OpenMM code with the backbone's topology and positions (N, CA, C; nanometers):
from openmm import Vec3, app, unit

residues = "UNK UNK UNK UNK UNK UNK UNK UNK UNK UNK UNK UNK UNK UNK UNK UNK UNK UNK UNK UNK UNK UNK UNK UNK UNK UNK UNK UNK UNK UNK UNK UNK UNK UNK UNK UNK UNK UNK UNK UNK UNK UNK UNK UNK UNK UNK UNK UNK UNK UNK UNK UNK UNK UNK UNK UNK UNK UNK UNK UNK UNK UNK UNK UNK UNK UNK UNK UNK UNK UNK UNK UNK UNK UNK UNK UNK UNK UNK UNK UNK UNK UNK UNK UNK UNK UNK UNK UNK UNK UNK UNK UNK UNK UNK UNK UNK UNK UNK UNK UNK UNK UNK UNK UNK UNK UNK UNK UNK UNK UNK UNK UNK UNK UNK UNK UNK UNK UNK UNK UNK UNK UNK UNK UNK UNK UNK UNK UNK UNK UNK UNK UNK UNK UNK UNK UNK UNK UNK UNK UNK UNK UNK UNK UNK UNK UNK".split()
positions = [
    Vec3(0.5696, 5.4331, 5.2191),
    Vec3(0.5224, 5.3888, 5.0917),
    Vec3(0.5283, 5.2374, 5.0903),
    Vec3(0.4201, 5.1797, 5.0450),
    Vec3(0.4109, 5.0339, 5.0455),
    Vec3(0.4795, 4.9787, 4.9218),
    Vec3(0.5545, 4.8709, 4.9441),
    Vec3(0.6206, 4.8072, 4.8303),
    Vec3(0.5198, 4.7243, 4.7542),
    Vec3(0.5334, 4.7311, 4.6259),
    Vec3(0.4459, 4.6487, 4.5432),
    Vec3(0.5222, 4.5257, 4.4974),
    Vec3(0.4603, 4.4133, 4.5188),
    Vec3(0.5172, 4.2873, 4.4717),
    Vec3(0.4316, 4.2381, 4.3565),
    Vec3(0.4930, 4.1824, 4.2569),
    Vec3(0.4111, 4.1307, 4.1466),
    Vec3(0.3182, 4.0221, 4.2000),
    Vec3(0.1955, 4.0259, 4.1501),
    Vec3(0.1000, 3.9240, 4.1933),
    Vec3(0.1385, 3.7915, 4.1325),
    Vec3(0.1210, 3.6913, 4.2081),
    Vec3(0.1541, 3.5579, 4.1623),
    Vec3(0.0374, 3.5002, 4.0839),
    Vec3(0.0637, 3.4562, 3.9668),
    Vec3(-0.0413, 3.3992, 3.8835),
    Vec3(-0.0784, 3.2620, 3.9375),
    Vec3(-0.2073, 3.2298, 3.9370),
    Vec3(-0.2460, 3.0958, 3.9799),
    Vec3(-0.1903, 2.9907, 3.8841),
    Vec3(-0.1531, 3.0332, 3.7654),
    Vec3(-0.0939, 2.9392, 3.6694),
    Vec3(0.0556, 2.9648, 3.6681),
    Vec3(0.1226, 2.9042, 3.7565),
    Vec3(0.2664, 2.9228, 3.7682),
    Vec3(0.3412, 2.8417, 3.6652),
    Vec3(0.4725, 2.8298, 3.6829),
    Vec3(0.5566, 2.7591, 3.5864),
    Vec3(0.5128, 2.6148, 3.5656),
    Vec3(0.4700, 2.5459, 3.6719),
    Vec3(0.4325, 2.4058, 3.6558),
    Vec3(0.3045, 2.3931, 3.5738),
    Vec3(0.2124, 2.4892, 3.5842),
    Vec3(0.0898, 2.4850, 3.5054),
    Vec3(0.1212, 2.5094, 3.3581),
    Vec3(0.2136, 2.6041, 3.3314),
    Vec3(0.2517, 2.6301, 3.1920),
    Vec3(0.3228, 2.5089, 3.1330),
    Vec3(0.4080, 2.4435, 3.2099),
    Vec3(0.4806, 2.3260, 3.1630),
    Vec3(0.3822, 2.2142, 3.1308),
    Vec3(0.2826, 2.1972, 3.2155),
    Vec3(0.1817, 2.0948, 3.1933),
    Vec3(0.1023, 2.1243, 3.0669),
    Vec3(0.0662, 2.2514, 3.0448),
    Vec3(-0.0065, 2.2893, 2.9248),
    Vec3(0.0785, 2.2639, 2.8008),
    Vec3(0.2079, 2.2904, 2.8084),
    Vec3(0.2987, 2.2644, 2.6964),
    Vec3(0.3071, 2.1163, 2.6650),
    Vec3(0.3130, 2.0336, 2.7691),
    Vec3(0.3167, 1.8887, 2.7487),
    Vec3(0.1885, 1.8400, 2.6839),
    Vec3(0.0749, 1.8960, 2.7253),
    Vec3(-0.0531, 1.8556, 2.6671),
    Vec3(-0.0583, 1.8933, 2.5193),
    Vec3(-0.0090, 2.0123, 2.4855),
    Vec3(-0.0071, 2.0559, 2.3459),
    Vec3(0.0822, 1.9645, 2.2632),
    Vec3(0.1987, 1.9330, 2.3152),
    Vec3(0.2906, 1.8434, 2.2445),
    Vec3(0.2274, 1.7058, 2.2261),
    Vec3(0.1565, 1.6570, 2.3263),
    Vec3(0.0907, 1.5265, 2.3158),
    Vec3(-0.0163, 1.5269, 2.2085),
    Vec3(-0.0946, 1.6336, 2.2034),
    Vec3(-0.2009, 1.6437, 2.1025),
    Vec3(-0.1393, 1.6489, 1.9626),
    Vec3(-0.0326, 1.7281, 1.9472),
    Vec3(0.0313, 1.7375, 1.8159),
    Vec3(0.0940, 1.6045, 1.7755),
    Vec3(0.1540, 1.5341, 1.8688),
    Vec3(0.2126, 1.4033, 1.8394),
    Vec3(0.1051, 1.3046, 1.7972),
    Vec3(-0.0060, 1.3035, 1.8696),
    Vec3(-0.1161, 1.2138, 1.8363),
    Vec3(-0.1714, 1.2463, 1.6981),
    Vec3(-0.1831, 1.3750, 1.6655),
    Vec3(-0.2326, 1.4155, 1.5340),
    Vec3(-0.1369, 1.3691, 1.4248),
    Vec3(-0.0084, 1.3754, 1.4500),
    Vec3(0.0909, 1.3285, 1.3533),
    Vec3(0.0802, 1.1797, 1.3286),
    Vec3(0.0621, 1.1032, 1.4331),
    Vec3(0.0474, 0.9578, 1.4198),
    Vec3(-0.0786, 0.9251, 1.3412),
    Vec3(-0.1889, 0.9913, 1.3734),
    Vec3(-0.3136, 0.9691, 1.3010),
    Vec3(-0.2953, 1.0044, 1.1538),
    Vec3(-0.2277, 1.1133, 1.1259),
    Vec3(-0.2017, 1.1538, 0.9878),
    Vec3(-0.1227, 1.0488, 0.9120),
    Vec3(-0.0217, 0.9912, 0.9737),
    Vec3(0.0570, 0.8870, 0.9088),
    Vec3(-0.0266, 0.7630, 0.8823),
    Vec3(-0.1114, 0.7269, 0.9764),
    Vec3(-0.1969, 0.6097, 0.9585),
    Vec3(-0.2954, 0.6339, 0.8448),
    Vec3(-0.3561, 0.7513, 0.8410),
    Vec3(-0.4543, 0.7836, 0.7378),
    Vec3(-0.3879, 0.7875, 0.6008),
    Vec3(-0.2720, 0.8466, 0.5912),
    Vec3(-0.2041, 0.8571, 0.4630),
    Vec3(-0.1459, 0.7245, 0.4181),
    Vec3(-0.1104, 0.6394, 0.5125),
    Vec3(-0.0597, 0.5076, 0.4789),
    Vec3(0.0586, 0.5140, 0.3851),
    Vec3(0.0462, 0.4442, 0.2725),
    Vec3(0.1546, 0.4356, 0.1750),
    Vec3(0.1415, 0.5365, 0.0617),
    Vec3(0.0618, 0.6423, 0.0800),
    Vec3(0.0478, 0.7413, -0.0266),
    Vec3(0.1832, 0.8047, -0.0525),
    Vec3(0.2125, 0.8229, -0.1794),
    Vec3(0.3403, 0.8802, -0.2176),
    Vec3(0.4501, 0.7754, -0.2246),
    Vec3(0.4153, 0.6481, -0.2103),
    Vec3(0.5139, 0.5404, -0.2143),
    Vec3(0.5185, 0.4768, -0.3520),
    Vec3(0.6288, 0.4107, -0.3790),
    Vec3(0.6435, 0.3327, -0.5009),
    Vec3(0.6546, 0.1859, -0.4638),
    Vec3(0.5924, 0.1017, -0.5453),
    Vec3(0.5955, -0.0418, -0.5221),
    Vec3(0.6378, -0.1121, -0.6495),
    Vec3(0.7188, -0.2168, -0.6357),
    Vec3(0.7531, -0.3006, -0.7506),
    Vec3(0.6343, -0.3909, -0.7793),
    Vec3(0.5877, -0.3861, -0.9027),
    Vec3(0.4793, -0.4742, -0.9441),
    Vec3(0.5353, -0.6102, -0.9810),
    Vec3(0.4606, -0.7125, -0.9475),
    Vec3(0.4946, -0.8495, -0.9827),
    Vec3(0.3834, -0.9043, -1.0711),
    Vec3(0.4167, -1.0000, -1.1544),
    Vec3(0.3157, -1.0749, -1.2287),
    Vec3(0.3664, -1.2171, -1.2392),
    Vec3(0.2758, -1.3108, -1.2207),
    Vec3(0.3124, -1.4514, -1.2166),
    Vec3(0.2563, -1.5236, -1.3372),
    Vec3(0.3393, -1.6079, -1.3974),
    Vec3(0.2938, -1.6931, -1.5067),
    Vec3(0.2809, -1.8347, -1.4507),
    Vec3(0.1721, -1.9007, -1.4887),
    Vec3(0.1393, -2.0340, -1.4377),
    Vec3(0.1328, -2.1339, -1.5523),
    Vec3(0.1686, -2.2579, -1.5237),
    Vec3(0.1615, -2.3642, -1.6229),
    Vec3(0.0182, -2.4110, -1.6451),
    Vec3(-0.0694, -2.3884, -1.5479),
    Vec3(-0.2081, -2.4329, -1.5629),
    Vec3(-0.3046, -2.3296, -1.5053),
    Vec3(-0.4256, -2.3329, -1.5558),
    Vec3(-0.5324, -2.2459, -1.5066),
    Vec3(-0.5597, -2.2752, -1.3594),
    Vec3(-0.5556, -2.4027, -1.3224),
    Vec3(-0.5822, -2.4437, -1.1840),
    Vec3(-0.4821, -2.3822, -1.0869),
    Vec3(-0.3546, -2.3786, -1.1267),
    Vec3(-0.2530, -2.3168, -1.0401),
    Vec3(-0.2819, -2.1685, -1.0206),
    Vec3(-0.3198, -2.1009, -1.1282),
    Vec3(-0.3515, -1.9581, -1.1200),
    Vec3(-0.4741, -1.9365, -1.0306),
    Vec3(-0.5787, -2.0152, -1.0538),
    Vec3(-0.6996, -2.0027, -0.9717),
    Vec3(-0.6719, -2.0328, -0.8251),
    Vec3(-0.5819, -2.1263, -0.8003),
    Vec3(-0.5472, -2.1597, -0.6620),
    Vec3(-0.4852, -2.0401, -0.5903),
    Vec3(-0.4038, -1.9603, -0.6611),
    Vec3(-0.3428, -1.8412, -0.6006),
    Vec3(-0.4398, -1.7231, -0.5934),
    Vec3(-0.5206, -1.7017, -0.6975),
    Vec3(-0.5977, -1.5784, -0.7080),
    Vec3(-0.7470, -1.5937, -0.6835),
    Vec3(-0.8011, -1.7142, -0.6983),
    Vec3(-0.9395, -1.7392, -0.6601),
    Vec3(-1.0482, -1.6913, -0.7532),
    Vec3(-1.0129, -1.6348, -0.8703),
    Vec3(-1.1182, -1.5887, -0.9611),
    Vec3(-1.0725, -1.5976, -1.1062),
    Vec3(-1.1696, -1.6272, -1.1947),
    Vec3(-1.1396, -1.6379, -1.3377),
    Vec3(-1.0858, -1.5076, -1.3961),
    Vec3(-1.1431, -1.3935, -1.3516),
    Vec3(-1.0991, -1.2661, -1.4104),
    Vec3(-0.9541, -1.2329, -1.3756),
    Vec3(-0.8985, -1.2990, -1.2759),
    Vec3(-0.7589, -1.2741, -1.2388),
    Vec3(-0.6604, -1.3577, -1.3189),
    Vec3(-0.7108, -1.4546, -1.3971),
    Vec3(-0.6237, -1.5467, -1.4704),
    Vec3(-0.6499, -1.5350, -1.6200),
    Vec3(-0.5506, -1.4833, -1.6931),
    Vec3(-0.5645, -1.4649, -1.8370),
    Vec3(-0.4765, -1.5637, -1.9110),
    Vec3(-0.5363, -1.6325, -2.0078),
    Vec3(-0.4596, -1.7292, -2.0864),
    Vec3(-0.3638, -1.6554, -2.1790),
    Vec3(-0.2406, -1.7045, -2.1852),
    Vec3(-0.1395, -1.6494, -2.2745),
    Vec3(-0.1561, -1.7191, -2.4083),
    Vec3(-0.1464, -1.6440, -2.5153),
    Vec3(-0.1564, -1.7021, -2.6492),
    Vec3(-0.0501, -1.8114, -2.6634),
    Vec3(-0.0918, -1.9383, -2.6870),
    Vec3(0.0064, -2.0481, -2.6960),
    Vec3(0.1119, -2.0265, -2.8038),
    Vec3(0.0809, -1.9474, -2.9056),
    Vec3(0.1814, -1.9230, -3.0095),
    Vec3(0.2975, -1.8383, -2.9568),
    Vec3(0.2727, -1.7635, -2.8492),
    Vec3(0.3798, -1.6826, -2.7885),
    Vec3(0.4725, -1.7663, -2.7023),
    Vec3(0.4151, -1.8627, -2.6304),
    Vec3(0.4971, -1.9379, -2.5351),
    Vec3(0.5249, -2.0811, -2.5793),
    Vec3(0.4525, -2.1299, -2.6797),
    Vec3(0.4746, -2.2661, -2.7259),
    Vec3(0.3927, -2.3695, -2.6495),
    Vec3(0.3306, -2.3287, -2.5416),
    Vec3(0.2463, -2.4184, -2.4616),
    Vec3(0.1446, -2.3348, -2.3853),
    Vec3(0.0341, -2.3964, -2.3425),
    Vec3(-0.0656, -2.3176, -2.2686),
    Vec3(-0.0078, -2.2675, -2.1361),
    Vec3(-0.0319, -2.1417, -2.1077),
    Vec3(0.0066, -2.0861, -1.9777),
    Vec3(-0.0883, -1.9713, -1.9458),
    Vec3(-0.0835, -1.9268, -1.8212),
    Vec3(-0.1760, -1.8250, -1.7718),
    Vec3(-0.1003, -1.7191, -1.6943),
    Vec3(-0.1413, -1.5940, -1.7139),
    Vec3(-0.0881, -1.4836, -1.6347),
    Vec3(-0.1856, -1.4525, -1.5218),
    Vec3(-0.1307, -1.4340, -1.4028),
    Vec3(-0.2084, -1.3766, -1.2940),
    Vec3(-0.2051, -1.2252, -1.3106),
    Vec3(-0.2759, -1.1512, -1.2269),
    Vec3(-0.2782, -1.0050, -1.2390),
    Vec3(-0.1468, -0.9415, -1.1940),
    Vec3(-0.1241, -0.8178, -1.2377),
    Vec3(-0.0110, -0.7411, -1.1842),
    Vec3(-0.0497, -0.6967, -1.0445),
    Vec3(0.0443, -0.7070, -0.9519),
    Vec3(0.0127, -0.6747, -0.8131),
    Vec3(0.1375, -0.6301, -0.7385),
    Vec3(0.1151, -0.5678, -0.6239),
    Vec3(0.2225, -0.5433, -0.5283),
    Vec3(0.1744, -0.5918, -0.3925),
    Vec3(0.2670, -0.6228, -0.3073),
    Vec3(0.2340, -0.6656, -0.1717),
    Vec3(0.2276, -0.5422, -0.0832),
    Vec3(0.1150, -0.5242, -0.0149),
    Vec3(0.0985, -0.4110, 0.0753),
    Vec3(0.1216, -0.4599, 0.2180),
    Vec3(0.2361, -0.4264, 0.2780),
    Vec3(0.2650, -0.4756, 0.4129),
    Vec3(0.1680, -0.4219, 0.5175),
    Vec3(0.1126, -0.3040, 0.4951),
    Vec3(0.0163, -0.2479, 0.5910),
    Vec3(-0.1128, -0.3269, 0.5951),
    Vec3(-0.1537, -0.3785, 0.4815),
    Vec3(-0.2767, -0.4569, 0.4746),
    Vec3(-0.2505, -0.6056, 0.4913),
    Vec3(-0.1267, -0.6466, 0.4675),
    Vec3(-0.0939, -0.7888, 0.4734),
    Vec3(-0.1613, -0.8660, 0.3610),
    Vec3(-0.1834, -0.8002, 0.2467),
    Vec3(-0.2537, -0.8586, 0.1334),
    Vec3(-0.1911, -0.8069, 0.0040),
    Vec3(-0.2083, -0.8833, -0.1048),
    Vec3(-0.1675, -0.8306, -0.2349),
    Vec3(-0.2705, -0.7293, -0.2842),
    Vec3(-0.2237, -0.6302, -0.3577),
    Vec3(-0.3107, -0.5301, -0.4174),
    Vec3(-0.2935, -0.5406, -0.5684),
    Vec3(-0.4024, -0.5713, -0.6378),
    Vec3(-0.4011, -0.5856, -0.7832),
    Vec3(-0.4103, -0.4475, -0.8454),
    Vec3(-0.3273, -0.4238, -0.9476),
    Vec3(-0.3236, -0.2952, -1.0166),
    Vec3(-0.3685, -0.3173, -1.1607),
    Vec3(-0.4762, -0.2492, -1.1990),
    Vec3(-0.5282, -0.2583, -1.3348),
    Vec3(-0.4447, -0.1794, -1.4329),
    Vec3(-0.4672, -0.2020, -1.5625),
    Vec3(-0.3938, -0.1306, -1.6673),
    Vec3(-0.4179, 0.0198, -1.6590),
    Vec3(-0.5336, 0.0597, -1.6020),
    Vec3(-0.5658, 0.2017, -1.5880),
    Vec3(-0.5124, 0.2629, -1.4585),
    Vec3(-0.4398, 0.1839, -1.3792),
    Vec3(-0.3839, 0.2334, -1.2535),
    Vec3(-0.4754, 0.2146, -1.1340),
    Vec3(-0.5933, 0.1565, -1.1563),
    Vec3(-0.6842, 0.1321, -1.0438),
    Vec3(-0.6274, 0.0228, -0.9539),
    Vec3(-0.6641, 0.0281, -0.8281),
    Vec3(-0.6156, -0.0690, -0.7295),
    Vec3(-0.7337, -0.1388, -0.6641),
    Vec3(-0.7141, -0.2671, -0.6327),
    Vec3(-0.8121, -0.3377, -0.5503),
    Vec3(-0.7376, -0.4402, -0.4665),
    Vec3(-0.7745, -0.4472, -0.3408),
    Vec3(-0.7137, -0.5442, -0.2506),
    Vec3(-0.7683, -0.6813, -0.2882),
    Vec3(-0.6790, -0.7776, -0.3072),
    Vec3(-0.7176, -0.9137, -0.3465),
    Vec3(-0.7503, -0.9945, -0.2212),
    Vec3(-0.8738, -0.9813, -0.1757),
    Vec3(-0.9155, -1.0447, -0.0506),
    Vec3(-0.9203, -1.1970, -0.0601),
    Vec3(-0.9475, -1.2521, -0.1790),
    Vec3(-0.9586, -1.3975, -0.1941),
    Vec3(-0.8295, -1.4641, -0.2377),
    Vec3(-0.7248, -1.3846, -0.2562),
    Vec3(-0.5979, -1.4403, -0.3031),
    Vec3(-0.5308, -1.5224, -0.1932),
    Vec3(-0.4606, -1.6251, -0.2384),
    Vec3(-0.3839, -1.7093, -0.1453),
    Vec3(-0.2345, -1.6956, -0.1722),
    Vec3(-0.1984, -1.5846, -0.2335),
    Vec3(-0.0573, -1.5592, -0.2630),
    Vec3(0.0011, -1.4805, -0.1462),
    Vec3(0.1216, -1.5123, -0.1076),
    Vec3(0.1825, -1.4468, 0.0082),
    Vec3(0.2807, -1.3385, -0.0299),
    Vec3(0.3428, -1.2809, 0.0699),
    Vec3(0.4401, -1.1733, 0.0483),
    Vec3(0.5578, -1.2211, -0.0357),
    Vec3(0.5896, -1.3476, -0.0285),
    Vec3(0.7017, -1.4031, -0.1044),
    Vec3(0.6655, -1.4457, -0.2453),
    Vec3(0.5410, -1.4259, -0.2854),
    Vec3(0.4988, -1.4630, -0.4201),
    Vec3(0.4307, -1.5987, -0.4242),
    Vec3(0.4214, -1.6525, -0.5431),
    Vec3(0.3515, -1.7784, -0.5672),
    Vec3(0.4413, -1.8983, -0.5394),
    Vec3(0.3802, -2.0066, -0.4959),
    Vec3(0.4544, -2.1321, -0.4765),
    Vec3(0.4497, -2.2191, -0.6012),
    Vec3(0.3524, -2.1922, -0.6907),
    Vec3(0.3362, -2.2789, -0.8071),
    Vec3(0.3714, -2.2109, -0.9388),
    Vec3(0.3719, -2.0797, -0.9432),
    Vec3(0.4034, -2.0076, -1.0664),
    Vec3(0.5385, -1.9405, -1.0576),
    Vec3(0.5761, -1.8770, -1.1672),
    Vec3(0.7022, -1.8035, -1.1727),
    Vec3(0.6718, -1.6540, -1.1763),
    Vec3(0.7100, -1.5827, -1.0704),
    Vec3(0.6841, -1.4387, -1.0620),
    Vec3(0.8005, -1.3607, -1.1197),
    Vec3(0.7672, -1.2485, -1.1839),
    Vec3(0.8710, -1.1619, -1.2371),
    Vec3(0.8295, -1.0163, -1.2223),
    Vec3(0.9282, -0.9299, -1.2342),
    Vec3(0.9081, -0.7859, -1.2237),
    Vec3(0.8211, -0.7396, -1.3400),
    Vec3(0.7171, -0.6596, -1.3094),
    Vec3(0.6244, -0.6140, -1.4130),
    Vec3(0.6109, -0.4614, -1.4155),
    Vec3(0.7025, -0.3892, -1.3537),
    Vec3(0.6979, -0.2434, -1.3549),
    Vec3(0.6971, -0.1858, -1.2147),
    Vec3(0.6814, -0.0549, -1.2073),
    Vec3(0.6769, 0.0169, -1.0802),
    Vec3(0.5438, 0.0897, -1.0729),
    Vec3(0.4810, 0.0825, -0.9588),
    Vec3(0.3539, 0.1506, -0.9369),
    Vec3(0.3769, 0.2572, -0.8316),
    Vec3(0.3466, 0.3827, -0.8674),
    Vec3(0.3632, 0.4942, -0.7739),
    Vec3(0.2263, 0.5371, -0.7264),
    Vec3(0.2050, 0.5253, -0.5963),
    Vec3(0.0780, 0.5714, -0.5388),
    Vec3(0.0878, 0.7200, -0.5190),
    Vec3(-0.0135, 0.7907, -0.5665),
    Vec3(-0.0169, 0.9352, -0.5517),
    Vec3(-0.0594, 0.9737, -0.4120),
    Vec3(-0.0592, 1.1021, -0.3882),
    Vec3(-0.1030, 1.1539, -0.2589),
    Vec3(-0.2536, 1.1671, -0.2571),
    Vec3(-0.3013, 1.2814, -0.2218),
    Vec3(-0.4440, 1.3047, -0.2041),
    Vec3(-0.5181, 1.2913, -0.3359),
    Vec3(-0.6238, 1.2119, -0.3354),
    Vec3(-0.7086, 1.1985, -0.4523),
    Vec3(-0.6461, 1.1237, -0.5679),
    Vec3(-0.5392, 1.0496, -0.5434),
    Vec3(-0.4782, 0.9709, -0.6489),
    Vec3(-0.3900, 1.0506, -0.7428),
    Vec3(-0.3583, 1.1743, -0.7095),
    Vec3(-0.2719, 1.2557, -0.7952),
    Vec3(-0.1338, 1.1915, -0.7980),
    Vec3(-0.0778, 1.1795, -0.9140),
    Vec3(0.0564, 1.1254, -0.9264),
    Vec3(0.0617, 0.9748, -0.9378),
    Vec3(-0.0524, 0.9117, -0.9548),
    Vec3(-0.0572, 0.7662, -0.9668),
    Vec3(-0.0054, 0.7285, -1.1043),
    Vec3(0.0723, 0.6235, -1.1151),
    Vec3(0.1203, 0.5827, -1.2451),
    Vec3(0.1917, 0.4506, -1.2430),
    Vec3(0.2086, 0.3937, -1.3606),
    Vec3(0.2763, 0.2663, -1.3780),
    Vec3(0.3838, 0.2870, -1.4841),
    Vec3(0.4992, 0.2259, -1.4628),
    Vec3(0.6036, 0.2382, -1.5622),
    Vec3(0.6682, 0.1036, -1.5920),
    Vec3(0.7175, 0.0892, -1.7115),
    Vec3(0.7989, -0.0216, -1.7609),
    Vec3(0.7468, -0.1607, -1.7334),
    Vec3(0.6191, -0.1823, -1.7464),
    Vec3(0.5641, -0.3171, -1.7336),
    Vec3(0.4768, -0.3482, -1.8523),
    Vec3(0.4462, -0.4776, -1.8694),
    Vec3(0.3536, -0.5109, -1.9771),
    Vec3(0.2125, -0.5166, -1.9224),
    Vec3(0.1150, -0.5061, -2.0104),
    Vec3(-0.0258, -0.4999, -1.9681),
    Vec3(-0.0734, -0.6261, -1.9016),
    Vec3(-0.1841, -0.6152, -1.8256),
    Vec3(-0.2356, -0.7360, -1.7638),
    Vec3(-0.3285, -0.7080, -1.6595),
] * unit.nanometer
topology = app.Topology()
chain = topology.addChain("A")
for resn in residues:
    res = topology.addResidue(resn, chain)
    for name in ("N", "CA", "C"):
        topology.addAtom(name, app.Element.getBySymbol(name[0]), res)
C-alpha cells in the first residue's frame, strides 16, 4: 500500500506571510489616508479675536475691509477695530476665520501668524468645535459676535 503524503501547496508559509504583510500595508496606508482626509474634524479650537487701535493696523493683519469692524467709540472711549474671530490651523499653516453662523474660511490674505498679531491685542473669543462628516456637531461657545 502506497503511503499518501499531503501535497505541498505552491503557496507555502512564506507566501502566506507575504500576503499578510501586503494586507497590513494596505490597511495601514488606508488609515493614514483617512487621517489626512479627516484632518482636524472632531477637534476643538480656541477662537481668538484681536482689537486694533487703528483701521490700518487691522488691514495690515487681515488684508480686507470686511475683516475689520469698527467698535462703537462710546463702548471703548476711542476709535478701535475688531478683526475677525479665528483659530490657527496648524495643518494649513493659516488662520481660519469663523463666522457668527459657524462657517469657516481660510484667510489666505492674512498676515497674522500662529502667535497672533504684532500690532493688536488678541484675546480669547470662545471655542469652536469642528464637526465630523458634513459639519455635524459644529458650534461656537462663550464668545462675542464678530
